C-alpha positions, 0 to 999 in steps of 0.5 A, spaced: 537 226 338 531 223 338 527 219 344 523 216 339 520 214 332 514 212 328 517 208 322 521 212 317 515 218 318 517 222 324 522 222 330 521 226 336 524 228 342 520 229 348 526 232 352 526 238 348 519 237 346 520 237 338 517 233 332 522 232 326 518 230 320 523 226 316 525 228 309 521 225 303 526 222 299 526 218 292 526 210 292 533 210 292 534 214 298 539 219 295 534 225 292 530 229 297 524 231 294 521 235 300 526 237 306 525 235 313 521 240 318 522 241 326 515 243 330 515 245 337 510 241 341 508 248 344 506 250 337 501 245 335 494 247 335 491 240 333 493 233 330 488 229 326 489 223 322 486 223 315 484 218 310 483 221 303 482 228 306 477 225 311 477 223 318 478 215 319 471 212 319 471 205 321 468 200 316 470 204 310 472 200 304 476 200 298 482 204 297 486 209 300 490 214 296 493 218 301 493 217 309 496 223 313 497 226 320 495 233 319 498 238 324 495 245 325 499 250 328 497 256 332 500 260 327 495 258 322 499 254 318 498 246 317 503 241 315 502 234 313 506 228 315 505 223 309 504 216 311 501 213 305 502 216 298 500 210 293 493 207 293 492 201 298 486 197 300 483 199 307 483 192 309 490 190 307 496 189 312 500 195 309 494 200 310 492 197 317 499 197 320 500 204 317 494 207 320 496 204 327 503 208 326 499 214 324 494 214 330 500 212 335 503 219 332 497 223 333 496 220 340 503 221 342 503 228 340 496 230 343 498 227 350 505 230 350 501 237 349 496 236 354 
């Protein structure tokens, strides 16, 4: 049972201290391309929002092809929560809105881990 959600990208339960990275499905929602994954808050070493594999930089222009929240775990593994996988203009609504959601997830996880 989730206590909160970030769009269709992730669900979290602050009582059990777990994050569910939602499965990635095709456009129809029928076929699963990548299964979901549960990560315990205590297993997270760091969280970072990345724009084309680089930290988000204010004032950057052009298009972003890949916006993710990278979760590095204490066991050395890392997991990306994909927020954008198609090119979007960094000044456009889709990018700005999705970046806001990615930052919320990263901040929430940082807060819950501390």
